[in-house]
C-alpha positions as a printed NumPy array, in Angstrom:
array([[ -5.011,   1.562,  -0.942],
       [ -6.823,   3.029,   2.013],
       [ -7.945,   6.01 ,   3.95 ],
       [ -5.535,   8.857,   4.284],
       [ -4.201,  10.662,   7.314],
       [ -6.067,  13.74 ,   6.127],
       [ -9.565,  12.333,   6.549],
       [-11.62 ,  11.945,   9.685],
       [-14.39 ,   9.388,   9.699],
       [-16.548,   8.886,  12.785],
       [-17.268,   5.306,  13.687],
       [-21.026,   4.979,  14.05 ],
       [-22.279,   4.674,  17.614],
       [-18.849,   4.732,  19.222],
       [-17.488,   8.198,  18.516],
       [-14.156,   6.676,  17.524],
       [-12.017,   7.53 ,  14.53 ],
       [-12.357,   4.952,  11.787],
       [-10.402,   4.046,   8.699],
       [ -7.738,   1.484,   9.479],
       [ -6.345,   0.005,   6.364],
       [ -3.694,  -2.237,   5.07 ],
       [ -3.224,  -0.081,   2.059],
       [ -3.526,   3.417,   3.188],
       [ -2.855,   3.242,   6.818],
       [ -0.75 ,   5.957,   8.305],
       [  2.483,   4.611,   9.706],
       [  1.952,   5.696,  13.261],
       [  0.738,   3.329,  15.972],
       [ -2.578,   4.061,  17.62 ],
       [ -2.24 ,   5.472,  21.109],
       [ -5.221,   3.551,  22.432],
       [ -5.876,  -0.108,  21.804],
       [ -8.29 ,  -0.932,  19.043],
       [ -8.401,   2.537,  17.51 ],
       [ -6.591,   4.048,  14.547],
       [ -7.115,   7.787,  14.625],
       [ -7.269,   9.521,  11.269],
       [ -7.254,  13.28 ,  11.387],
       [ -8.714,  15.697,   8.9  ],
       [ -5.657,  17.914,   8.97 ],
       [ -2.247,  18.213,  10.573],
       [  0.884,  20.321,   9.943],
       [  2.361,  17.492,   7.897],
       [ -0.819,  17.031,   5.895],
       [ -1.007,  20.741,   5.186],
       [  2.607,  20.785,   4.034],
       [  2.057,  17.851,   1.702],
       [ -1.148,  19.267,   0.346],
       [  0.823,  22.321,  -0.765],
       [  3.274,  20.23 ,  -2.812],
       [  2.618,  20.574,  -6.557],
       [  0.911,  17.382,  -7.618],
       [  3.415,  16.775, -10.389],
       [  6.471,  16.919,  -8.1  ],
       [  5.911,  14.005,  -5.715],
       [  8.237,  11.122,  -6.67 ],
       [  8.529,  12.757, -10.121],
       [  5.069,  11.535, -10.997],
       [  1.526,  12.813, -11.081],
       [ -1.046,  12.24 ,  -8.382],
       [ -3.74 ,  10.123,  -9.995],
       [ -7.419,  10.061,  -9.027],
       [ -8.493,   6.933,  -7.147],
       [-11.155,   4.707,  -8.704],
       [-13.824,   3.958,  -6.119],
       [-16.346,   1.189,  -5.597],
       [-18.562,   0.16 ,  -7.361],
       [-16.599,   0.977, -10.523],
       [-16.535,  -2.137, -12.777],
       [-12.762,  -1.935, -13.244],
       [-12.312,  -2.976,  -9.605],
       [-14.085,  -6.255, -10.348],
       [-12.133,  -7.256, -13.437],
       [ -9.185,  -9.623, -13.567],
       [ -6.084,  -7.868, -14.844],
       [ -3.913,  -9.161, -17.659],
       [ -0.21 ,  -9.849, -17.248],
       [  2.345,  -7.249, -18.322],
       [  4.033,  -8.485, -21.546],
       [  7.605,  -9.586, -20.875],
       [  8.968,  -7.283, -23.566],
       [  7.581,  -4.257, -21.71 ],
       [  9.889,  -4.547, -18.712],
       [ 13.428,  -5.542, -17.889],
       [ 15.166,  -4.526, -21.119],
       [ 18.951,  -4.081, -20.963],
       [ 19.562,  -0.98 , -18.879],
       [ 23.331,  -0.562, -19.369],
       [ 25.362,   0.876, -22.292],
       [ 25.778,  -1.382, -25.294],
       [ 29.2  ,  -2.055, -26.759],
       [ 30.194,  -0.028, -29.774],
       [ 31.777,   3.07 , -28.307],
       [ 30.948,   6.623, -29.234],
       [ 28.028,   6.975, -31.603],
       [ 26.45 ,   3.678, -30.577],
       [ 22.667,   3.754, -30.119],
       [ 21.463,   4.344, -26.553],
       [ 20.356,   1.316, -24.561],
       [ 16.649,   0.539, -24.484],
       [ 14.76 ,   1.66 , -21.372],
       [ 14.129,  -0.821, -18.574],
       [ 10.387,  -0.189, -18.854],
       [  8.149,   0.506, -21.823],
       [  7.07 ,   4.176, -21.832],
       [  3.487,   3.405, -20.762],
       [  4.676,   1.258, -17.857],
       [  7.357,   3.713, -16.778],
       [  4.768,   6.492, -16.593],
       [  2.311,   4.266, -14.722],
       [  4.905,   3.211, -12.143],
       [  6.091,   6.775, -11.502],
       [  2.542,   8.031, -11.123],
       [  1.538,   5.158,  -8.837],
       [  4.526,   5.772,  -6.587],
       [  3.647,   9.45 ,  -6.37 ],
       [  0.018,   8.653,  -5.679],
       [  0.605,   6.054,  -2.964],
       [  3.048,   8.348,  -1.187],
       [  0.656,  11.279,  -1.408],
       [ -2.203,   9.139,  -0.105],
       [ -0.159,   7.849,   2.822],
       [ -0.906,   4.232,   1.998],
       [  0.878,   0.908,   2.369],
       [  0.063,  -0.107,  -1.178],
       [ -1.737,   0.728,  -4.407],
       [ -2.789,  -1.512,  -7.296],
       [ -3.102,  -0.499, -10.952],
       [ -6.897,  -1.038, -11.155],
       [ -7.292,   1.53 ,  -8.381],
       [ -6.071,   4.147, -10.847],
       [ -8.075,   2.681, -13.713],
       [ -5.406,   0.532, -15.4  ],
       [ -6.138,  -3.161, -15.913],
       [ -2.66 ,  -4.621, -15.643],
       [ -0.867,  -6.779, -13.077],
       [  1.166,  -4.149, -11.276],
       [  1.085,  -2.831,  -7.758],
       [  3.386,  -0.794,  -5.562],
       [  3.85 ,  -1.435,  -1.866],
       [  5.725,   0.232,   0.927],
       [  8.893,  -1.734,   1.568],
       [  9.033,  -3.501,   4.918],
       [ 12.374,  -3.32 ,   6.681],
       [ 13.436,  -6.683,   5.218],
       [ 13.241,  -5.261,   1.678],
       [ 14.929,  -1.92 ,   2.353],
       [ 18.518,  -1.389,   1.207],
       [ 20.96 ,  -2.126,   4.004],
       [ 21.311,   0.847,   6.3  ],
       [ 18.36 ,   2.718,   4.804],
       [ 16.254,   4.773,   7.205],
       [ 13.892,   6.209,   4.599],
       [ 10.58 ,   4.935,   3.327],
       [ 10.531,   3.653,  -0.246],
       [  8.19 ,   1.685,  -2.469],
       [  8.631,  -1.633,  -4.241],
       [  7.221,  -2.042,  -7.739],
       [  5.697,  -5.506,  -8.203],
       [  5.088,  -6.575, -11.798],
       [  3.177,  -9.801, -12.471],
       [  3.222, -10.725,  -8.763],
       [  2.062, -14.03 ,  -7.331],
       [  2.087, -16.062,  -4.138],
       [  4.181, -19.147,  -4.813],
       [  3.209, -20.897,  -1.596],
       [  1.939, -20.18 ,   1.901],
       [  1.846, -21.686,   5.373],
       [ -1.356, -22.907,   6.995],
       [ -1.303, -20.349,   9.82 ],
       [ -3.686, -17.417,   9.366],
       [ -3.888, -13.96 ,  10.92 ],
       [ -6.585, -11.266,  11.181],
       [ -6.003,  -7.542,  10.677],
       [ -8.287,  -4.531,  10.327],
       [ -8.116,  -3.365,   6.707],
       [ -9.379,  -0.481,   4.669],
       [ -9.103,   0.564,   1.039],
       [ -8.709,   3.844,  -0.813],
       [-11.253,   2.526,  -3.302],
       [-13.841,   1.995,  -0.557],
       [-13.636,   5.239,   1.441],
       [-14.714,   5.312,   5.08 ],
       [-15.037,   1.547,   5.38 ],
       [-13.179,  -0.801,   7.691],
       [-13.241,  -4.59 ,   7.669],
       [-11.518,  -7.348,   9.584],
       [ -9.914,  -9.779,   7.157],
       [ -8.249, -13.155,   7.668],
       [ -5.185, -13.879,   5.536],
       [ -2.207, -16.213,   5.412],
       [  0.42 , -15.246,   7.978],
       [  3.445, -16.435,   5.972],
       [  3.781, -16.423,   2.185],
       [  6.521, -16.846,  -0.375],
       [  5.937, -13.949,  -2.752],
       [  7.321, -13.593,  -6.267],
       [  7.337, -10.63 ,  -8.619],
       [  9.452,  -8.852, -11.21 ],
       [ 10.907,  -5.505, -10.257],
       [ 11.141,  -2.535, -12.577],
       [ 14.587,  -3.626, -13.757],
       [ 13.194,  -6.981, -14.901],
       [ 14.795,  -9.001, -12.099],
       [ 12.725, -11.776, -10.575],
       [ 12.324, -11.204,  -6.853],
       [ 11.374, -13.736,  -4.201],
       [ 10.732, -12.953,  -0.553],
       [  9.201, -14.666,   2.446],
       [  6.745, -12.179,   3.955],
       [  5.131, -12.572,   7.352],
       [  2.418, -10.774,   9.278],
       [  1.401,  -7.324,   8.062],
       [  3.702,  -7.23 ,   4.984],
       [  2.196, -10.563,   3.898],
       [ -1.307,  -9.144,   4.366],
       [ -0.395,  -6.055,   2.317],
       [  0.919,  -8.217,  -0.535],
       [ -2.221, -10.387,  -0.499],
       [ -4.53 ,  -7.346,  -0.353],
       [ -2.89 ,  -5.787,  -3.403],
       [ -2.809,  -9.089,  -5.259],
       [ -6.55 ,  -9.43 ,  -4.649],
       [ -7.089,  -6.145,  -6.478],
       [ -5.432,  -7.605,  -9.572],
       [ -7.94 , -10.467,  -9.506],
       [-10.988,  -8.253,  -9.007],
       [-11.35 ,  -9.24 ,  -5.347],
       [-12.127,  -6.621,  -2.686],
       [-11.946,  -6.707,   1.095],
       [-15.751,  -6.775,   1.034],
       [-15.467, -10.336,  -0.259],
       [-13.222, -11.427,   2.609],
       [-14.704,  -9.481,   5.514],
       [-15.301, -11.365,   8.755],
       [-18.857, -10.358,   9.585],
       [-20.009,  -9.355,  13.094],
       [-16.461,  -9.056,  14.437],
       [-16.437,  -5.321,  15.14 ],
       [-16.69 ,  -4.512,  18.842],
       [-15.668,  -7.974,  20.005],
       [-12.57 ,  -8.901,  22.07 ],
       [-11.138, -10.48 ,  18.909],
       [-11.409,  -7.135,  17.138],
       [ -9.517,  -5.428,  19.955],
       [ -6.798,  -8.046,  19.698],
       [ -6.583,  -7.545,  15.923],
       [ -6.225,  -3.782,  16.423],
       [ -3.442,  -4.299,  18.973],
       [ -1.683,  -6.744,  16.668],
       [ -1.865,  -4.244,  13.81 ],
       [ -0.056,  -1.605,  15.88 ],
       [  2.672,  -4.025,  16.888],
       [  3.202,  -5.249,  13.328],
       [  3.361,  -1.694,  12.01 ],
       [  6.202,  -0.871,  14.405],
       [  7.963,  -4.179,  13.826],
       [  7.985,  -4.221,  10.033],
       [  7.953,  -0.61 ,   8.829],
       [  9.848,   2.607,   9.4  ],
       [  7.555,   4.636,  11.629],
       [  7.689,   8.374,  11.121],
       [  7.19 ,  10.168,  14.42 ],
       [  6.342,  13.872,  14.45 ],
       [  8.087,  16.045,  17.021],
       [  4.846,  16.448,  18.927],
       [  1.3  ,  15.193,  18.638],
       [ -1.792,  16.922,  19.942],
       [ -4.75 ,  14.753,  20.878],
       [ -8.384,  15.315,  21.556],
       [-10.271,  12.455,  23.11 ],
       [ -9.266,   9.222,  21.389],
       [ -8.186,  10.729,  18.067],
       [ -4.528,  10.681,  17.182],
       [ -2.498,  12.602,  14.663],
       [ -1.069,   9.955,  12.395],
       [  1.419,  10.22 ,   9.619],
       [  2.088,   8.541,   6.707],
       [  2.061,   5.645,   4.634],
       [  2.265,   3.295,   1.409],
       [  0.356,  -1.654,   0.934]])
């Protein structure tokens, strides 16, 4: 979804690194309150840049569609039920029986693999299909700790097919957000703090989860993309530089540590208020 750890964007008039985002935020807390440093290059970024683009997550790195492309403003259609969740285990009949059908239709399987590769390469928390030019109701998001397999210490991505918010609580929360499709732009956005989210996974199983805080914001951000809604439409105007903005930045750091596996490099060099950040996938 958002800016990558390989890009440095100067915040006008403040000399601070800019580019905080729910979808492409690097999973490393900011060292100073209210600032997410995004560096043009780092040893990790250089290593990843050298990876063949077809080898990441066994998919291809897709180009990101950027604003104001019309596809970002269109409502996406649902994925047909017959295109996902087919029987994925051997059929009875013994030797010579036909192979089982794939869990995903070929077009969807390719899309999912490529989106996973792309979101990992971009160091983002999430990525929606329209951001790679496909008008269908699919997004991938970095799994918060509550959705990781028990005992897992590695980052992985959840595929959400035909997702929706079933219900939400009244409480709201504000985070700084960014978007891969709107490079070098940061906005403060108010969203529901607690939601009951539903989606189908790539095996066709219906999933339900109560998401709170940053994971809830990530889910809502990606769902907005499927409805043609951008963070520009939800931005809280004139908030930047206020005490409330500083509080939102601090909250973002805390939520990142609380809900996601944070990858810490062995050492980090700093200059001024810019941090080396790693990461992400929204």
